[in-house]
Each structure stands twice: as C-alpha cells, then as structure tokens.
C-alpha positions as CSV (number, residue, x, y, z in Angstrom):
1,M,82.8,113.8,54.3
2,K,85.6,115.9,55.6
3,K,83.2,118.2,57.5
4,I,81.1,115.0,58.9
5,L,84.4,113.6,60.1
6,L,85.3,116.8,61.8
7,L,81.8,116.8,63.2
8,I,81.9,113.5,64.8
9,V,85.5,114.2,66.0
10,L,84.1,117.7,67.6
11,L,81.5,115.5,69.3
12,V,83.5,113.0,70.8
13,A,85.7,115.6,72.1
14,N,82.9,117.6,73.5
15,V,81.4,114.2,75.2
16,T,85.1,113.5,76.7
17,F,85.6,117.1,78.1
18,S,82.4,117.4,79.8
19,Q,82.3,114.3,81.6
20,E,82.8,114.5,85.1
21,E,86.1,113.8,86.5
22,D,88.0,113.8,89.7
23,A,91.3,115.6,90.9
24,W,93.2,117.0,93.3
25,V,93.8,120.9,93.3
26,F,97.1,121.8,95.1
27,F,97.5,125.6,96.8
28,T,100.6,127.7,96.6
29,D,101.0,128.6,100.2
30,K,99.2,128.7,103.6
31,P,99.4,132.8,103.9
32,N,98.5,132.1,108.1
33,A,101.0,129.0,108.6
34,Q,103.2,131.0,110.9
35,F,100.3,132.1,113.1
36,Y,99.7,128.3,113.9
37,L,103.5,127.6,114.2
38,D,103.5,129.9,117.2
39,N,100.4,128.8,118.5
40,P,100.3,125.1,117.9
41,L,97.6,124.0,120.5
42,Q,95.0,125.7,117.5
43,M,96.1,122.6,115.1
44,L,97.1,120.0,117.3
45,T,96.0,118.7,120.6
46,Q,98.6,118.4,123.7
47,R,98.7,114.8,123.2
48,A,100.1,115.0,119.6
49,L,102.4,117.6,120.3
50,D,103.9,115.7,123.4
51,R,104.2,112.6,120.9
52,R,106.1,114.9,118.5
53,A,108.5,115.9,121.6
54,T,109.1,112.6,122.7
55,Q,110.2,111.8,119.1
56,G,112.2,114.9,118.5
57,I,109.9,115.5,115.5
58,P,109.5,119.1,115.0
59,L,106.4,121.0,113.5
60,N,106.3,122.4,110.1
61,V,104.2,124.3,107.7
62,N,102.3,120.9,106.5
63,D,100.9,120.8,109.8
64,A,98.9,124.1,109.4
65,P,95.5,124.0,108.2
66,I,94.7,124.9,104.3
67,E,93.8,128.5,103.7
68,P,89.9,128.8,104.5
69,T,89.5,131.4,101.5
70,Y,91.2,129.2,99.0
71,Y,88.9,126.3,100.1
72,I,85.8,128.2,100.1
73,Q,86.5,130.0,96.3
74,V,87.3,126.4,95.2
75,A,84.2,125.1,96.8
76,T,81.8,128.0,95.5
77,Y,83.3,127.7,91.8
78,E,80.7,126.7,89.2
79,G,80.5,122.8,88.2
80,I,83.0,122.1,91.0
81,T,82.2,120.0,93.8
82,V,84.9,119.4,96.8
83,K,85.0,115.9,98.1
84,A,87.8,116.1,100.7
85,K,90.5,118.2,101.8
86,S,94.3,117.6,103.0
87,K,96.4,120.2,105.0
88,W,99.5,117.9,104.5
89,M,99.5,118.1,101.0
90,N,97.6,121.5,101.0
91,C,95.1,120.4,98.5
92,V,91.5,119.9,97.9
93,H,89.9,116.5,95.9
94,V,87.4,117.7,93.5
95,R,84.7,116.6,90.9
96,G,83.7,118.1,87.9
97,T,83.9,118.4,84.1
98,Q,87.5,118.6,82.7
99,Q,86.3,121.9,81.5
100,S,85.3,123.1,85.1
101,I,88.6,121.4,86.7
102,L,90.8,123.2,84.4
103,A,89.3,126.8,84.8
104,L,90.5,126.6,88.6
105,N,93.4,127.5,87.1
106,E,92.4,131.1,86.5
107,L,92.4,131.3,90.7
108,S,95.8,133.0,91.6
109,F,96.2,130.7,94.4
110,V,95.9,127.4,92.6
111,Q,99.7,126.0,91.7
112,S,98.7,123.3,90.1
113,I,95.8,120.1,89.0
114,Q,96.3,116.5,89.2
115,F,93.6,114.4,87.5
116,A,93.1,110.8,89.0
117,D,93.3,110.0,85.1
118,N,96.6,110.4,84.5
119,S,96.3,110.6,80.5
120,L,94.5,114.4,81.5
121,N,97.7,115.6,83.0
122,S,100.6,117.3,81.3
123,G,102.8,114.7,79.9
124,G,100.6,112.0,81.2
125,K,100.1,108.9,79.4
126,K,97.2,106.3,79.1
127,S,98.0,103.7,82.1
128,N,96.2,101.2,79.5
129,P,95.2,98.9,82.8
130,K,94.6,95.4,82.2
131,P,90.8,94.4,82.7
132,I,90.1,94.2,86.5
133,S,88.0,91.9,88.4
134,P,84.8,93.2,89.9
135,I,85.5,95.2,93.0
136,N,84.3,92.9,95.9
137,K,83.0,95.9,98.4
138,T,82.7,93.1,101.3
139,L,86.3,93.8,100.9
140,D,87.3,89.7,100.5
141,V,86.1,88.8,103.6
142,A,85.5,84.4,103.6
143,E,83.4,83.8,106.5
144,S,82.8,80.6,108.4
145,F,80.7,80.2,111.4
146,N,82.5,77.7,113.0
147,Y,83.8,78.1,116.8
148,G,87.6,79.4,117.1
149,N,90.0,80.1,119.6
150,S,91.8,83.4,119.2
151,Q,94.8,81.8,121.4
152,N,96.7,80.5,118.0
153,Q,96.9,83.8,116.6
154,I,98.4,85.6,119.6
155,Q,100.9,82.5,120.4
156,M,101.9,82.7,116.8
157,L,103.5,85.8,117.4
158,N,104.4,85.0,121.1
159,G,102.3,88.1,121.8
160,H,101.3,86.2,125.0
161,L,104.5,86.8,126.3
162,I,103.9,90.6,126.1
163,H,100.1,90.6,128.0
164,Q,101.4,88.5,130.5
165,A,104.2,90.8,131.1
166,N,101.2,93.1,131.7
167,Y,101.7,95.2,128.6
168,T,98.3,95.4,126.8
169,G,98.1,98.2,125.0
170,Q,97.6,100.9,127.6
171,G,98.5,104.4,126.7
172,K,98.5,104.1,123.2
173,I,95.6,105.0,120.8
174,I,95.0,103.0,117.6
175,A,92.9,104.9,114.9
176,V,91.0,102.2,113.0
177,L,90.4,103.4,109.4
178,D,87.7,101.2,107.6
179,S,84.3,100.9,106.1
180,G,82.1,101.1,109.3
181,F,81.4,99.4,112.6
182,I,77.8,97.9,112.7
183,N,76.8,97.2,116.3
184,V,80.1,97.8,118.0
185,D,77.9,100.2,120.5
186,S,75.9,97.7,121.3
187,T,77.0,94.0,121.4
188,S,79.0,92.0,124.2
189,P,83.1,91.4,122.5
190,F,82.9,95.6,122.6
191,Q,81.1,96.1,126.2
192,R,84.4,95.9,127.7
193,L,86.1,99.1,125.4
194,F,82.7,100.9,126.6
195,D,82.8,99.9,130.5
196,N,86.4,101.5,130.1
197,N,86.3,104.1,128.2
198,L,88.4,103.0,125.5
199,I,86.6,104.2,122.6
200,L,87.3,107.7,122.2
201,G,85.3,108.8,119.3
202,G,85.1,108.7,115.6
203,Y,83.8,110.2,112.3
204,N,82.7,108.9,108.8
205,Y,84.3,111.1,106.1
206,V,82.1,109.6,103.5
207,S,78.8,110.5,104.8
208,Q,80.3,113.6,106.4
209,N,78.6,112.7,110.0
210,E,79.6,110.9,113.2
211,D,77.5,108.0,112.3
212,V,80.1,105.1,112.4
213,Y,77.8,102.2,114.0
214,S,74.7,102.1,111.5
215,L,76.7,100.7,108.2
216,H,78.7,98.0,107.0
217,N,80.2,95.1,109.4
218,H,84.1,94.8,107.8
219,G,85.3,97.4,110.7
220,T,83.4,95.6,113.2
221,M,85.3,92.4,112.6
222,T,88.7,94.1,112.1
223,L,88.2,96.1,115.8
224,S,87.4,92.9,117.3
225,C,90.8,91.5,116.2
226,M,92.6,94.1,118.6
227,G,89.9,95.4,121.4
228,G,87.6,92.5,121.4
229,F,87.0,90.5,124.6
230,V,84.9,87.5,125.7
231,D,86.7,85.5,128.4
232,G,87.4,82.2,127.2
233,E,86.4,82.8,123.5
234,L,88.4,85.8,122.0
235,V,91.0,88.3,123.4
236,G,92.3,91.1,120.9
237,T,95.8,91.8,120.8
238,A,95.5,95.2,122.6
239,P,92.4,94.9,124.6
240,N,93.9,97.9,126.5
241,A,94.5,100.6,123.9
242,N,92.2,103.5,123.4
243,Y,90.4,103.6,119.7
244,Y,89.0,106.1,117.0
245,L,86.4,104.7,114.8
246,F,86.6,106.5,111.2
247,V,85.0,105.5,108.2
248,T,86.4,106.2,104.8
249,E,85.8,103.4,102.7
250,D,82.8,103.8,100.7
251,V,81.1,100.8,100.0
252,T,78.9,101.7,97.0
253,E,81.9,102.3,94.7
254,E,85.4,102.5,94.4
255,N,86.8,105.6,93.4
256,P,90.2,107.5,94.1
257,V,88.2,109.9,96.4
258,E,88.3,107.2,99.0
259,E,92.2,108.0,98.9
260,S,91.5,111.4,99.9
261,Y,89.2,110.6,102.7
262,W,91.6,107.8,103.9
263,V,94.3,110.7,104.1
264,E,91.6,113.3,106.1
265,A,91.3,110.4,108.3
266,A,95.0,109.9,109.1
267,E,95.6,113.7,109.6
268,E,92.9,114.1,112.2
269,A,94.4,111.0,114.1
270,D,97.6,112.9,114.0
271,R,95.9,115.9,115.5
272,L,94.2,114.2,117.8
273,G,97.9,112.2,119.0
274,V,97.0,108.6,117.6
275,D,99.9,106.4,117.7
276,I,99.2,103.7,115.4
277,I,96.7,103.6,112.2
278,S,95.4,100.2,111.3
279,T,93.7,99.9,107.8
280,S,92.5,96.7,106.3
281,L,91.5,98.8,103.3
282,G,93.5,98.7,99.9
283,Y,93.2,100.4,96.7
284,Y,94.7,99.1,93.0
285,G,91.7,99.1,90.6
286,Y,88.8,101.6,90.3
287,D,85.6,101.5,89.1
288,N,86.6,103.5,86.4
289,P,89.8,101.9,84.9
290,N,91.4,105.1,83.7
291,Y,91.6,105.5,87.4
292,S,93.4,102.5,88.0
293,H,96.9,102.1,90.0
294,V,99.6,100.6,88.0
295,Y,102.4,98.6,89.4
296,T,105.0,100.2,87.7
297,N,103.9,103.7,89.2
298,M,103.9,101.9,92.7
299,T,106.9,103.3,94.0
300,G,106.0,103.8,97.5
301,D,105.3,107.5,97.0
302,V,103.5,108.4,94.2
303,A,99.9,107.5,94.8
304,F,97.8,109.8,96.9
305,A,96.9,107.8,100.0
306,S,100.6,106.6,100.2
307,R,101.9,109.8,100.2
308,G,99.8,110.7,103.0
309,A,101.1,107.1,104.9
310,N,104.4,108.4,104.5
311,I,103.8,111.7,105.9
312,A,101.4,110.0,108.9
313,F,105.2,107.9,109.5
314,S,107.3,111.2,109.5
315,K,104.7,112.7,112.3
316,G,105.6,110.0,114.6
317,M,102.5,107.2,114.1
318,I,102.7,104.1,112.5
319,V,100.9,103.0,109.8
320,V,100.0,99.2,109.8
321,A,97.8,97.9,106.5
322,S,96.7,94.8,104.9
323,A,99.0,93.6,102.1
324,G,95.6,92.7,100.6
325,N,94.0,89.3,99.2
326,S,95.2,89.5,95.6
327,G,97.5,86.8,95.8
328,G,95.4,84.1,93.3
329,N,95.5,86.7,90.6
330,P,97.7,86.9,87.5
331,E,100.7,89.3,87.2
332,P,100.8,92.1,88.0
333,L,97.6,92.1,89.7
334,N,98.4,90.1,92.7
335,H,100.9,92.7,94.2
336,I,100.4,94.9,97.4
337,G,98.0,97.8,96.9
338,V,97.9,101.0,98.3
339,P,98.5,101.9,100.8
340,A,100.4,99.4,102.3
341,E,102.8,99.9,99.2
342,A,104.2,102.9,100.6
343,T,107.7,103.2,101.5
344,N,107.0,103.6,105.4
345,V,103.9,101.5,105.7
346,L,104.0,98.2,107.6
347,A,102.3,95.9,105.3
348,V,101.2,92.7,106.9
349,G,100.4,89.7,104.7
350,A,98.5,86.6,105.8
351,V,99.4,83.0,106.9
352,Q,97.2,79.7,108.0
353,A,97.3,78.6,111.7
354,N,100.1,76.5,110.9
355,E,102.3,79.5,110.0
356,N,102.0,78.5,105.9
357,Y,101.3,81.4,103.6
358,A,97.7,81.9,102.5
359,S,97.1,81.6,99.2
360,F,95.1,84.6,98.7
361,S,98.1,86.8,100.3
362,S,99.1,89.5,98.1
363,I,102.7,89.2,97.4
364,G,105.7,91.7,96.6
365,P,108.6,92.8,95.8
366,G,106.8,96.5,96.2
367,Y,108.3,98.0,93.0
368,P,111.1,98.7,92.3
369,N,112.4,95.7,94.1
370,R,111.3,97.0,97.6
371,I,110.6,94.4,100.5
372,K,106.7,94.0,100.9
373,P,104.9,92.7,102.6
374,E,107.2,93.4,105.6
375,V,105.4,90.8,108.1
376,M,102.9,88.0,108.3
377,A,100.4,87.4,111.0
378,Q,97.5,84.7,110.8
379,G,95.1,86.0,108.3
380,Q,93.3,82.5,107.4
381,A,90.4,81.2,109.8
382,S,91.4,84.5,111.9
383,V,88.9,84.6,115.1
384,V,86.5,87.7,115.2
385,A,83.8,89.0,116.3
386,N,80.7,89.7,114.0
387,T,78.0,92.4,113.9
388,S,75.6,89.9,116.0
389,G,78.4,89.6,118.7
390,T,79.1,86.0,117.9
391,I,82.3,84.8,117.7
392,Q,83.2,83.3,114.3
393,T,86.2,82.7,112.0
394,A,87.2,84.8,108.9
395,S,89.9,85.1,106.3
396,G,91.8,87.8,104.7
397,T,94.8,90.2,105.2
398,S,91.9,92.4,106.7
399,F,92.4,90.2,110.2
400,S,96.2,89.9,109.9
401,C,96.4,93.6,109.9
402,P,94.7,94.4,113.1
403,I,96.3,91.3,114.8
404,M,99.5,92.8,114.0
405,A,98.5,96.3,114.8
406,G,97.4,95.4,118.1
407,M,100.5,93.7,119.2
408,I,102.4,96.4,118.1
409,A,100.4,98.8,120.4
410,S,101.1,96.4,123.4
411,F,104.5,96.2,122.5
412,W,105.0,99.9,122.1
413,S,103.4,100.0,125.5
414,V,106.6,98.0,127.1
415,F,108.9,101.2,125.7
416,P,106.7,104.1,125.4
417,D,109.7,106.4,124.8
418,F,111.0,104.3,121.6
419,S,110.5,106.1,118.2
420,N,108.1,104.9,115.7
421,Q,111.4,103.9,113.8
422,Q,112.8,101.8,116.6
423,I,109.4,100.2,117.4
424,I,109.2,98.9,113.7
425,Q,112.5,98.1,113.6
426,L,112.6,95.8,116.3
427,V,109.2,94.2,115.2
428,K,111.0,93.4,111.9
429,Q,114.4,92.2,113.3
430,S,112.5,89.6,115.3
431,A,111.0,88.3,112.6
432,D,111.6,84.7,111.3
433,R,113.1,85.4,107.7
434,Y,114.5,88.8,108.6
435,T,118.2,87.8,106.9
436,N,116.3,86.0,104.2
437,P,113.2,87.8,103.0
438,T,110.9,86.5,100.3
439,D,108.0,87.9,98.4
440,Q,105.3,85.7,100.0
441,Y,106.5,86.2,103.5
442,G,108.5,89.6,103.7
443,Y,110.7,89.6,106.8
444,G,108.2,86.9,108.0
445,I,106.6,86.3,111.3
446,P,107.6,88.6,114.3
447,D,108.5,87.2,117.6
448,F,107.3,89.7,120.1
449,G,109.1,88.2,123.0
450,L,112.2,88.3,121.1
451,A,111.4,91.9,120.1
452,M,110.9,92.7,123.8
453,N,114.1,91.0,124.9
454,M,116.2,93.0,121.8
455,G,114.3,96.4,123.3
456,L,115.2,96.0,127.0
457,L,118.8,94.9,125.6
458,A,119.0,98.1,123.4
459,V,117.8,100.3,126.7
460,N,120.4,98.6,128.8
461,Q,123.3,99.3,126.4
462,N,121.9,102.8,125.7
463,Q,122.7,102.3,121.9
464,M,119.2,102.8,120.8
465,E,119.1,106.5,122.4
466,Q,122.0,107.4,120.4
467,F,120.9,106.2,116.6
468,Q,119.3,103.4,114.5
469,F,119.4,102.4,111.1
470,F,116.2,102.2,109.1
471,P,115.1,100.4,107.1
472,N,117.9,97.6,107.6
473,P,117.8,95.3,105.0
474,T,117.7,97.8,102.5
475,N,117.9,98.7,98.6
476,E,119.2,101.8,97.8
477,N,118.8,104.3,100.4
478,I,119.1,103.8,104.3
479,T,117.9,106.7,107.1
480,L,119.8,107.4,109.7
481,V,117.9,108.6,113.0
482,S,120.4,109.8,115.7
483,T,120.4,112.5,118.6
484,S,123.8,112.8,120.4
485,I,125.9,111.5,117.8
486,L,125.5,114.5,115.5
487,G,128.6,115.6,114.1
488,S,130.3,112.5,114.2
489,E,131.1,110.3,111.1
490,V,129.4,106.9,109.9
491,T,131.8,105.1,107.9
492,F,130.8,101.6,106.0
493,Y,133.1,98.8,105.5
494,N,132.8,95.6,103.1
495,S,133.6,92.1,104.3
496,L,137.2,92.7,103.5
497,G,137.3,95.7,105.8
498,Q,137.9,98.2,103.3
499,V,136.1,101.7,103.2
500,V,133.3,101.6,100.8
501,L,131.5,105.1,102.2
502,T,131.6,107.7,105.1
503,K,129.4,110.2,105.5
504,K,129.1,113.2,108.4
505,I,126.0,112.9,110.7
506,E,124.6,116.5,110.1
507,N,120.8,115.9,110.7
508,P,118.8,114.1,113.2
509,I,117.1,112.1,110.4
510,Q,119.8,111.7,107.5
511,T,119.2,109.5,104.2
512,I,122.0,108.0,103.1
513,S,122.4,106.8,99.4
514,L,123.9,103.3,99.0
515,E,123.6,103.3,95.3
516,S,127.2,102.9,94.9
517,M,127.4,99.8,96.8
518,N,126.6,96.1,95.6
519,S,124.4,93.6,97.6
520,G,125.9,92.2,100.6
521,V,126.7,92.4,104.3
522,Y,128.5,95.7,105.4
523,Y,129.7,97.2,108.5
524,F,129.7,100.5,110.1
525,T,131.2,102.0,112.8
526,I,130.5,105.8,114.5
527,P,133.3,106.8,116.8
528,T,132.2,109.5,119.2
529,S,134.4,111.4,122.0
530,D,133.2,108.7,124.6
531,K,132.5,105.5,122.5
532,M,132.8,103.7,119.3
533,Y,129.5,102.5,118.0
534,Q,129.4,99.5,115.4
535,G,127.3,97.2,114.0
536,K,126.1,96.0,110.4
537,I,123.5,96.6,107.6
538,I,122.3,94.5,105.1
539,K,121.9,96.1,101.3
540,N,119.6,94.0,99.2
C-alpha cells in the first residue's frame, strides 16, 4: 500500500515538474556596458539623449543592451523558448518545464530565476487567488453607435484653453501600447496623421513583426482619442503630436509574457526618444490563476510591468495608464491593476459626462494606502472612432487614459523644458480634489487651464528651475528634484512652527523618508545664498 501511495506521489510530482511554466531569467552583468556608455548613440537615439539632457538624467548600465552571447545560450538551451527580453532588468522571459528552466542555473552568467508562479520560487508561497471572472479580451469596451461630440471630454479638462493657445502636442511623441490598430492606415479619422507624417512607426511584439494595422480594434479607438480628427465630430486631445504604435497585448490569452512585451515596448519607446506612453492595458488575473497578481503584493514596485514603468519614468518619460474597469467587482478585485498601480505611473480613472464617478472604474487605494487613481477623465460615453471610421461612443478607462495622455502632451508642449516630474505635479495640483483625494477619484479632474497658469507663474518666479517635491501629497517618502540648490538644507516644520526634520540636499534626485512624521500639513524652508524658498507639503 505504501509503495502505491509513493508511486502516486512520484507521478503527481513528475507531472507538476514537467508542465510548462513562465519565468524570468536574470543575468549577472553586462560585460560590454562601458562601450555603450562611451558610445551612447549605439544604444539610444539623439532625441532620447536630448530628452535625458533636458531633464538632467544621466546614462547608466541599464541603458545598455543585454549581452548577446547570454541571450543566444539561453535561447538555444534544450527545452527553453525565449519569449521576450529586457535590457532595463537584464533578463529574458522564458517558457519551458520547471526542470528545464531550473537547469539554466548551470550557466555561469545566470544570477537568478523568478517563476511567474510565485510558489515555485525560493521562499515563495501559493497566492491562493480568489476565482476570477473569465478574461474579456475585448478589454471591457462597452460600445454604442450613437453620434457623439468630443467637445465635452476636452472642455471637462479645460483642455480647449491649451488648444486655443495653439498647443496641440506639437514637438511631443506618444507611444501607444495596445492590442492592435485595425484600419488606422486606411480610415478618414486618421488621415490627417498620415498627411502630416505624424505616425513615426510601430511594432508588434506579440507576433514579432511590423504588422500593427490588421489585428484588433482596441488600439484604433484609443488612438482616436488623442490623434483622431473629423471636423465637427471628433478632435483628439493631441492632434499634432507624433505617434508610435506598439502591439503588446495578446488577445488570445492572458499570460505574464504580456508584461514582458510591455516592458520591451517601453524600452524601445525610450530608445526612440518618446515623451509619453499611453497604455490602456491592465493585468491582475491570468488564465493560470497561479500567475495572478495579489492585491497585497501590488506595492507599486513588484510586478514586472510596474517595475518597467517606474524605470520608464526614471528615464524622463510620463507613463499614463488606464486604472481598469473592475470597480463593480468584490474586494480586492475592484482595485487598480498592473501597470497603473506602479509608483510612478499616472493612473487614470473614469467619470461620466457630468463628472460623476463611473461605476465600472477601478478604485484605490494602491496597496499599501497609496493614492490611486491619481486623476480622472471622461470614460463613460467617450467619443471615439471605430475601425470603419465611424464616430461613436464607447465606455471604459481605456478611453479616459488616452484622453488624459493626449492632453498632457499638449500641455507639455507649452513647457517643453519642464521635467516629467514637474509636468505631473502641475497636473495633479490642478485637480479638483487635490487637497482631499478619495479612493474613487484620486486627486480628481485636472484643470489644464489652471495648470498652465501655475506653470507660467513658476517660470516667472524661477522657482521650478530650483526644486520640485514629488509626490505631494505623499505617504511615507517624498522625492526632492533639485538643480542649483545642492548643498543647501531643507527643514520641515509642523503647524506649531516646530522643526520636525532637517535634511541636506546632496543629490539632484533625493528621496526623503517622512516615516517619523504624523499625517498633516507641514511647511518647509530651503535657505540659499541669495534667497529663502518655502512652501508646504501634505502627508496623508
């Protein structure tokens, strides 16, 4: 009897060990990194280098490509299929049996292996995810073919004030990461983009080819919110921006490899000098529930795509992501997914045309107790173009995201020398719930007219060139971005005028822990040789 039980156990173990798994294989180093740092045009375009220089962002090792010989050895390893790669995290995404993947540890340049199924990792535990609803690979788009007018979704943000000042995204590049862009190259709402050479290219990371125009409708509709133009019917929020179109979403399945495709596209966007990434994609549950994310692990810096999105931000780009359409689900499945949950991603929720919360919009807080979503835009009955070129309405944070991303592009064209941190901070501060954020609205609906005025005031005062706190309000940490005030000290005071914290400003980008401070409003001073800077921060 014991022999039979042992045989059964061995058979079960063998089946488990031989089924295919997804994993990330991380490498130890980049032996040729110095060559690329000495010859940056071998890894980044001049426009990308210019964007870094404008924002004072240095090159580092993660800009260099992964070592080709490492990639080849893994790709040709028996039983292994390489699905994607990431230079930022110096790794490849592989698929194979657990046994085959673990055998890669024999390679001297393999530093570590991380399985998508966390229970297979050292010290990992089963996530025991709750059953999830079947994945809707139409990305939760509720369509109705009623005629619409795009005026409301722009004026809600006071975006028309930016357009009236003749800032419509010119000089800015947006990368759209989506599922496909059927007929963008052949229907009238996008003709203006081609007539003006505003589509710069694209790539399909799922199929590994340049075919982006013959599959799926979702990207077509999201792009129309930014770049679409039909006189009297639809005007996108950034009609004069440039665009790259990247397919990273596999509509046939839901698998973590899509996060790896997403990071690959973000890296290419960085290489090309893109300013803004607009992504109406989100990941929470996967077809294999062992791969699904767990709310308590979504801390803004753990999920693969979230880590990639944070790095994208560190390179000077702004990442705008849809919050998701899970607001009607039970806890915790009603929360924001990956990559919108990332620390430095601007997560956009949805409101109705009357500015009331749209019930499907995923809610915060981001775990643990972070403000998510950050901002809101019209996502219910948004005006879009479909694959036949017809102007219709559709609902979902899939559309509030590009409406916001395009508006940020137009706004950034007003202040082309501002950093991504400065632009995002102005957008947040202009929002109608900035001082009282909620789980449904975040900081609320931005007012880009107000943001423009604040930006112009900052330019006039020259203070924004000196320093910027981000994020503000904050929870535990705040980042000080500074240029000419290095060596000074920042001192924080409570409402009684008592000093609660003093820090020397030693780095251009310096994170300060506020863990010792209670929730509330604090004031700060930064004395320099010729001026005393002061202001306030809010700790939630």
